[in-house]
Structure formats: C-alpha cells, structure tokens
C-alpha positions in Angstrom: -66.8 51.8 96.4 -68.5 50.9 93.0 -72.2 50.0 93.4 -74.7 48.7 90.9 -78.3 49.2 91.7 -81.8 49.3 90.3 -84.2 51.8 91.9 -87.5 53.5 91.5 -89.0 56.6 93.0 -92.7 57.1 93.6 -94.7 60.1 94.6 -97.3 59.2 97.2 -99.8 61.3 99.2 -98.6 60.0 102.5 -96.1 57.2 103.1 -97.5 55.8 106.4 -99.7 53.2 104.6 -96.7 52.0 102.6 -94.5 52.0 105.7 -97.0 49.9 107.6 -97.1 47.4 104.8 -93.3 47.1 104.8 -93.2 46.7 108.6 -95.2 43.5 108.2 -92.0 42.0 106.5 -89.8 42.9 109.5 -87.3 45.1 107.9 -84.2 46.4 109.7 -84.8 50.1 110.6 -81.7 52.2 110.2 -83.3 55.4 111.6 -84.6 58.8 110.6 -82.0 60.9 108.8 -82.2 64.6 108.1 -80.2 64.8 104.9 -78.9 67.8 103.0 -77.8 66.8 99.5 -75.7 69.4 97.8 -75.5 68.9 94.0 -72.5 70.3 92.2 -72.1 71.4 88.6 -70.4 68.5 86.7 -70.0 67.6 83.0 -71.2 64.0 83.3 -73.8 62.4 85.5 -74.5 63.8 89.0 -72.3 64.5 91.9 -73.8 65.2 95.3 -72.5 65.6 98.9 -74.9 64.0 101.4 -74.8 65.4 104.9 -76.9 63.6 107.5 -76.9 62.2 111.0 -76.8 58.6 109.6 -75.4 58.9 106.1 -72.5 61.1 105.0 -71.1 60.4 101.6 -69.9 61.9 98.3 -71.9 60.2 95.5 -71.2 60.2 91.8 -73.9 58.5 89.8 -75.2 58.0 86.3 -78.9 57.2 85.7 -81.3 57.7 82.9 -84.4 59.8 83.6 -87.0 57.2 83.0 -89.9 56.1 85.1 -90.0 52.7 86.6 -87.0 50.5 87.8 -83.8 51.9 86.3 -80.2 51.0 86.7 -77.7 53.4 88.3 -73.9 53.2 88.3 -72.8 54.6 91.6 -69.4 55.5 93.0 -69.8 56.1 96.7 -67.2 57.7 99.0 -68.2 57.5 102.7 -66.6 60.0 105.0 -66.8 61.6 108.4 -68.5 65.0 108.3 -66.0 67.7 107.4 -66.8 71.2 106.3 -63.6 71.4 104.2 -64.9 68.8 101.6 -68.0 70.9 100.9 -66.0 74.1 100.8 -63.5 72.6 98.2 -66.3 71.2 96.0 -68.3 74.4 96.2 -65.2 76.5 95.2 -64.1 74.2 92.4 -67.4 73.2 90.9 -70.1 75.5 92.1 -73.4 74.4 93.7 -76.2 73.4 91.3 -79.0 72.9 93.8 -79.6 71.8 97.4 -82.2 69.1 98.4 -83.4 69.1 102.0 -85.2 66.0 103.1 -86.2 63.8 106.1 -85.7 60.2 105.3 -86.7 57.0 107.1 -84.4 54.2 106.1 -85.1 50.4 106.2 -83.4 47.4 104.8 -84.5 43.9 103.8 -81.4 42.0 102.8 -79.8 44.0 99.9 -82.9 46.1 99.3 -83.1 49.6 100.8 -86.3 51.5 101.4 -86.6 55.3 101.8 -89.7 57.1 103.0 -88.9 60.7 102.2 -90.4 64.0 103.1 -88.7 66.4 100.7 -88.9 70.2 101.3 -91.0 71.9 98.6 -91.8 68.6 96.9 -93.8 66.3 99.3 -93.7 62.7 100.2 -92.0 59.9 98.2 -91.0 56.2 98.4 -87.7 55.1 97.0 -86.7 51.5 96.6 -83.1 50.5 95.8 -81.9 46.9 95.1 -78.2 47.3 95.8 -75.3 45.2 94.7 -71.9 46.3 96.1 -70.2 42.8 96.0 -71.1 41.7 92.5 -73.6 39.1 93.8 -76.6 39.8 91.6 -77.2 40.2 87.9 -78.9 43.4 86.6 -82.0 41.3 85.9 -82.2 40.1 89.5 -81.9 43.6 90.8 -84.6 44.8 88.5 -86.8 41.9 89.5 -86.4 42.9 93.2 -87.4 46.5 92.4 -90.4 45.4 90.3 -91.5 43.0 93.1 -91.7 45.8 95.6 -93.4 48.1 93.1 -96.1 45.5 92.9 -96.0 44.8 96.7 -96.8 48.4 97.5 -99.5 48.4 94.8 -98.2 51.5 93.2 -99.2 52.5 89.7 -97.5 54.1 86.8 -98.9 57.5 87.8 -96.9 57.3 91.0 -93.6 56.9 89.3 -91.1 59.8 89.1 -88.6 59.8 86.3 -86.2 62.4 87.7 -84.1 63.1 90.7 -85.2 65.4 93.5 -82.6 67.9 92.3 -84.2 68.0 88.8 -87.7 68.4 90.4 -86.5 71.3 92.5 -84.8 72.9 89.6 -88.0 72.8 87.6 -89.8 74.5 90.5 -87.3 77.4 90.4 -87.9 78.1 86.7 
C-alpha cells in the first residue's frame, strides 16, 4: 500500500498534558502498543520491520531530515507476525539499529497521533496526516499537521528533525 503523509515529531517532557488536550477532541483510541522497530541496512531511504501487539508491518519510507511538518513517501506491507520475515531480512540486509518504544495511538479522521515513550530517548509526540486513498493534496496534509502543531502549542525547540533510529545511532557514537 502506497501512502502519502505529512508528519512532525516533537520532544516533550511528558506527554500527559498534550494527551489531555487531544482527548477534548474525542479522538478514537486504538490502544497502547509496545513496538520493536528493527531497521535494516538499505541503500535508499529507510526499511523497518515493526513488531507490536497492534501494528505489525514492513515499512519502506523516504523522508528528509528537517524539523517541522515534512512529507514522507511510504510503502506499507501489513502482515501477521512471523519470525521468518525478520530472519530473512536480518540475514540478507543486516540490522542497522533497533528502536524499542511504548506508543499510545489515537485517530481523528485521517490524522494519527502517537504519544511515545522511547527507550533511551524519552517522551515524544508524533502527528501524521495520512492519505492512503489519494483524497488530499500535499498542501492539505501539511495544513493538518501545522494545525495540530499550533493546537498543542509546541515551539520550534520541541521539533525533532530525525527518526528515532538516527537519534539512537547518535547515542551509540
């Protein structure tokens, strides 16, 4: 499945204040997911295998490392958990890094909200305006992201321009 989305990631001290603010809008709660994202060595973009109790998928994506709302081109393959897929990818590509996080997931229409506690990194909010059916322009998706950035009263200093995998790799240096 090809997906176009705009997203931002923000580092926050604790996400409970932001979650309470979102709850006032009556979002749909998908649940709390303990996710292990295994990133593999690839030549272009990023490739990760997400293993969770809610979300299980192989995700290939390209995104620039810039702060603020940014576009991602995503190819998503959803699957039933299976150790063989991870074994094949590990053997053929090698593991680049593993990200371990606990994620609360909410939706408001096509906008997905993540409240993440990432091992070794701390607490974050991610907002993704998602278009999997070619219903929105890139500008409309960006406007949705920017709206929630302002709604949460975040500032530029909160914004993170990298993926969790990049941040963990930096810690290991």
